[in-house]
C-alpha positions in Angstrom: -38.1 -7.2 -20.6 -40.6 -4.5 -19.7 -43.6 -5.7 -17.6 -47.1 -4.7 -18.9 -47.8 -3.1 -15.5 -44.7 -0.9 -15.8 -44.6 0.4 -19.3 -41.7 2.8 -18.8 -38.2 1.8 -18.0 -37.0 2.5 -14.5 -33.5 3.6 -13.5 -30.6 2.4 -11.3 -28.7 4.5 -8.8 -25.4 3.2 -7.5 -25.2 4.5 -4.0 -22.1 4.7 -1.7 -23.1 4.1 1.9 -19.7 5.3 3.3 -17.6 3.5 5.9 -20.3 2.7 8.5 -20.8 5.7 10.8 -24.3 6.9 9.9 -23.3 10.6 10.0 -20.9 9.9 7.1 -23.8 9.0 4.8 -24.3 11.7 2.2 -27.5 13.7 1.8 -27.7 12.5 -1.8 -27.6 8.9 -0.6 -30.4 9.6 1.8 -32.5 11.1 -1.0 -31.8 8.2 -3.3 -32.9 5.6 -0.7 -36.1 7.5 0.0 -36.9 7.4 -3.7 -36.1 3.8 -4.3 -38.7 1.0 -5.0 -36.1 -1.7 -4.4 -32.7 -1.7 -2.7 -30.0 -4.3 -3.5 -27.7 -4.1 -0.5 -24.2 -5.4 0.2 -23.1 -7.2 3.4 -20.9 -4.5 4.8 -23.5 -1.7 4.8 -24.6 -0.6 8.2 -28.2 -2.0 8.4 -29.5 1.1 10.1 -28.9 3.0 6.7 -31.9 1.1 5.4 -34.2 3.0 7.6 -34.0 5.7 4.9 -35.6 3.3 2.5 -38.8 2.6 4.3 -40.9 2.3 1.2 -38.5 0.0 -0.6 -38.2 -3.8 -1.0 -34.8 -4.8 0.5 -32.8 -7.5 -1.2 -29.6 -8.7 0.3 -26.9 -9.5 -2.3 -23.8 -9.5 -0.1 -20.8 -11.8 -0.8 -19.3 -13.8 2.1 -16.0 -15.2 0.7 -14.6 -16.1 4.1 -17.8 -17.7 5.5 -18.3 -21.2 3.8 -22.0 -21.9 3.4 -23.0 -18.3 3.9 -25.3 -16.3 1.7 -23.6 -15.2 -1.5 -24.7 -13.9 -4.9 -22.4 -13.8 -7.9 -21.7 -10.5 -9.6 -23.3 -11.8 -12.8 -26.5 -12.5 -10.9 -26.5 -9.0 -9.3 -26.0 -7.4 -12.7 -29.0 -9.3 -14.1 -31.2 -8.6 -11.1 -30.7 -4.9 -11.0 -31.3 -4.6 -14.8 -34.4 -6.8 -14.5 -35.9 -4.7 -11.7 -35.2 -1.4 -13.6 -36.7 -3.0 -16.7 -40.0 -3.4 -14.7 -40.1 0.4 -14.3 -38.7 0.5 -10.8 -36.3 2.9 -9.2 -33.4 0.7 -8.1 -30.9 1.7 -5.5 -27.7 -0.4 -5.5 -26.3 0.2 -2.0 -22.6 -0.4 -1.4 -20.3 0.2 1.5 -17.7 2.9 1.0 -17.7 4.2 -2.6 -19.2 2.2 -5.5 -16.2 2.8 -7.8 -13.4 1.9 -5.3 -13.1 -1.9 -5.3 -16.9 -2.0 -5.3 -17.5 -3.3 -8.8 -19.7 -0.4 -9.5 -18.2 0.1 -12.9 -19.3 -3.4 -13.9 -22.8 -2.7 -12.8 -22.9 0.6 -14.5 -21.8 -1.0 -17.8 -24.4 -3.7 -17.4 -27.1 -1.1 -17.1 -25.7 0.9 -20.0 -25.7 -2.3 -22.2 -29.3 -2.9 -21.4 -30.4 0.6 -22.1 -31.1 1.4 -18.4 -30.4 4.9 -17.1 -27.9 4.8 -14.4 -26.7 7.5 -11.9 -23.8 7.4 -9.5 -23.8 8.8 -5.9 -20.2 8.6 -4.6 -19.7 7.5 -1.0 -16.9 8.4 1.5 -14.3 5.7 1.1 -13.0 3.8 4.0 -9.6 3.9 2.4 -9.3 7.6 3.4 -11.8 8.2 6.2 -10.8 5.2 8.4 -7.1 6.2 8.7 -8.3 9.8 9.2 -10.6 8.7 12.0 -7.6 7.6 14.1 -5.5 10.5 13.2 -3.5 9.1 10.3 -3.0 11.4 7.4 -2.2 9.2 4.4 -0.1 12.1 3.0 1.9 14.4 5.1 4.4 17.1 4.2 8.0 15.8 4.8 6.7 12.2 5.4 4.7 11.0 2.4 3.9 12.7 -0.8 1.9 9.9 -2.4 -0.6 7.2 -1.4 -1.6 4.0 -3.2 -4.8 2.2 -2.4 -4.7 -1.5 -3.2 -6.8 -4.6 -2.5 -5.3 -7.6 -0.8 -8.1 -9.9 -2.1 -8.7 -10.0 -5.8 -10.0 -12.6 -8.3 -7.6 -11.1 -10.8 -3.8 -11.3 -10.7 -2.1 -10.1 -7.5 -0.9 -6.5 -7.4 2.7 -5.9 -8.3 4.0 -5.7 -4.8 7.5 -5.2 -5.9 6.5 -2.1 -7.9 4.3 -0.9 -5.0 7.1 -1.4 -2.5 9.5 0.8 -4.6 7.1 3.6 -5.6 4.4 4.1 -2.9 5.3 6.1 0.2 2.0 5.1 1.8 0.1 2.0 1.1 -3.5 1.6 2.1 -4.5 -2.1 1.8 -8.2 -3.0 1.7 -9.3 -6.6 2.3 -5.8 -7.7 3.3 -6.2 -9.3 6.7 -6.5 -12.9 5.6 -3.4 -12.5 3.3 -1.4 -10.3 5.6 1.5 -12.8 5.9 1.8 -13.1 2.1 1.6 -9.3 1.6 4.2 -8.6 4.2 6.6 -11.2 2.8 6.1 -9.8 -0.7 6.8 -6.2 0.4 9.8 -7.2 2.4 11.2 -9.2 -0.5 10.8 -6.2 -2.7 12.9 -4.0 -0.4 10.6 -2.4 2.2 12.3 -2.2 5.5 11.3 -4.6 8.3 10.9 -1.6 10.6 8.3 0.0 8.3 5.4 1.0 10.6 2.0 -0.3 10.0 -1.5 0.3 11.5 -4.5 -1.9 11.1 -7.9 -0.5 11.9 -10.9 -2.9 12.1 -14.6 -2.0 12.1 -13.6 1.6 11.0 -15.8 4.4 12.3 -18.1 1.9 14.1 -18.4 1.9 17.9 -16.4 -1.4 17.8 -13.5 0.2 16.0 -10.1 -1.2 17.1 -6.5 -0.1 16.2 -3.4 -2.3 16.2 0.1 -0.7 15.6 3.2 -2.6 14.6 5.9 -3.0 12.0 6.0 -4.7 8.6 8.1 -7.7 9.8 5.6 -8.6 12.5 2.4 -7.4 10.7 0.8 -10.8 10.3 1.6 -11.9 13.9 0.3 -8.6 15.3 -3.0 -9.0 13.4 -3.4 -12.6 14.7 -2.4 -11.9 18.3 -4.7 -9.0 18.5 -7.6 -10.8 16.8 -8.1 -8.1 14.2 -11.5 -8.8 12.6 -12.7 -7.9 9.1 -13.4 -5.5 7.6 -10.1 -3.8 8.3 -7.8 -1.3 6.7 -4.0 -1.7 6.8 -1.9 1.4 6.5 1.8 0.7 5.6 4.3 3.6 5.8 5.8 6.3 8.1 2.5 8.1 8.3 1.3 5.3 10.6 3.5 6.8 13.3 1.4 10.0 13.2 -1.7 8.5 14.9 -3.3 11.2 17.1 -4.3 9.5 20.3 -6.5 12.5 21.4 -9.1 11.9 18.6 -12.4 10.4 19.7 -13.7 7.4 17.9 -16.0 7.0 16.2 -16.2 10.4 14.6 -17.3 12.9 17.3 -20.8 14.3 17.2 -20.5 18.0 17.6 -23.1 19.9 19.5 -25.4 22.3 17.7 -25.9 26.0 18.8 
């Protein structure tokens, strides 16, 4: 419903905030935040990013599935709230960690806006699925080692991924949101034929100053994550490329000097 004080319909901009390091935020994202009247922000977004939205109202809509009693907003409510705000004539930035369209439910929000007749724009973000492995020197594809990569979620309200098919077909697996179910995932991949010695690498708090790396093998994956107290969010890379970690890389991403 259009408010009398805002006769024209606003718009929604789905903005990817990247993996966490502020220098990996795109210029387009900075512009969108500066133009926003209201920002609906997810839990995993680096809060310093919001300094680019100094004129905007900030509304937290993050989900906390592993923190009972914590603040959580349903996806249905988020859809309704961004549509309502845009219907009042506001420029709405919907700020998400990583990329809005990679396990970010950005497609659902875009469709909700479209159904309501609200203009919607997409600003892609740098996905943690690629940049976090790269930040520790792991190329998810590498000539002679891996010619394909599959990105999969370990936490889904839908049916589980077909781990048997993934174990057979994917040379590299990048698993997002898989720490809590690492034992189940490892068991499923082993049962489907992946070798016990398959190398894995878990990277937590990717590109942040608290980034940590744990290497191991598929057989001991869950035990390695528990014993090293791997915290979420974390990326798990499964495959031979995990052996290619370049120890000489600085972390987080190096800030290069200017001339």
